[in-house]
C-alpha positions as CSV (number, residue, x, y, z in Angstrom):
1,X,-22.0,-56.0,26.8
2,X,-22.2,-58.5,28.8
3,X,-25.8,-57.6,30.2
4,X,-27.0,-61.1,32.2
5,X,-26.2,-62.7,34.9
6,X,-22.5,-64.1,36.3
7,X,-20.8,-66.0,37.4
8,X,-16.9,-66.1,39.7
9,X,-16.3,-70.3,40.3
10,X,-13.9,-70.4,43.3
11,X,-13.7,-73.8,45.5
12,X,-14.3,-74.2,49.2
13,X,-12.4,-75.3,51.3
14,X,-9.4,-73.1,49.4
15,X,-6.6,-75.3,47.5
16,X,-8.5,-78.9,46.4
17,X,-12.8,-78.9,47.6
18,X,-15.3,-78.4,45.4
19,X,-16.5,-76.3,43.0
20,X,-18.4,-73.9,43.8
21,X,-20.3,-70.5,42.6
22,X,-20.9,-66.8,44.3
23,X,-23.7,-64.4,42.2
24,X,-21.3,-61.6,40.1
25,X,-21.2,-58.0,38.5
26,X,-19.5,-57.4,36.0
27,X,-17.9,-54.5,36.3
28,X,-15.2,-53.6,33.1
29,X,-12.6,-55.3,30.9
30,X,-9.0,-54.2,32.0
31,X,-7.8,-55.0,29.3
32,X,-4.9,-57.7,30.0
33,X,-7.1,-60.6,29.8
34,X,-8.7,-60.4,33.3
35,X,-12.5,-58.2,33.8
36,X,-13.4,-56.9,36.9
37,X,-15.7,-57.6,39.0
38,X,-18.4,-57.7,41.9
39,X,-18.7,-60.7,43.9
40,X,-21.5,-61.6,46.5
41,X,-21.1,-62.5,50.1
42,X,-23.1,-64.8,52.6
43,X,-24.0,-61.7,54.8
44,X,-25.4,-59.2,51.0
45,X,-22.3,-57.4,50.9
46,X,-19.6,-57.7,47.7
47,X,-16.1,-57.0,46.8
48,X,-14.4,-56.3,43.5
49,X,-12.6,-60.1,42.5
50,X,-10.1,-59.2,40.1
51,X,-10.2,-63.2,37.8
52,X,-10.3,-64.3,33.8
53,X,-13.2,-65.8,32.0
54,X,-13.3,-69.2,31.1
55,X,-16.5,-71.3,29.5
56,X,-19.4,-71.8,31.9
57,X,-19.8,-75.7,30.0
58,X,-15.5,-76.3,31.7
59,X,-15.2,-74.4,34.9
60,X,-12.2,-73.7,37.0
61,X,-11.5,-72.0,40.3
62,X,-10.2,-68.8,39.8
63,X,-12.8,-67.8,36.7
64,X,-15.4,-66.0,36.4
65,X,-18.5,-66.7,32.8
66,X,-21.6,-65.3,32.0
67,X,-24.4,-68.3,33.2
68,X,-27.1,-68.6,30.3
């Protein structure tokens, strides 16, 4: 399950900026419509974040997707 590369979508700067992505790796399904991923930051560290999965063709801020 979820073996490929993943991305988290967010806006930069927050709340109204351009939609951008961060590389992430999948951790688990929370069972409530959200999933836990570890998102890679610019300094190489990773932070856990939780959010819903979205269609990579129509991403929205705060969701994640498997990259084709």
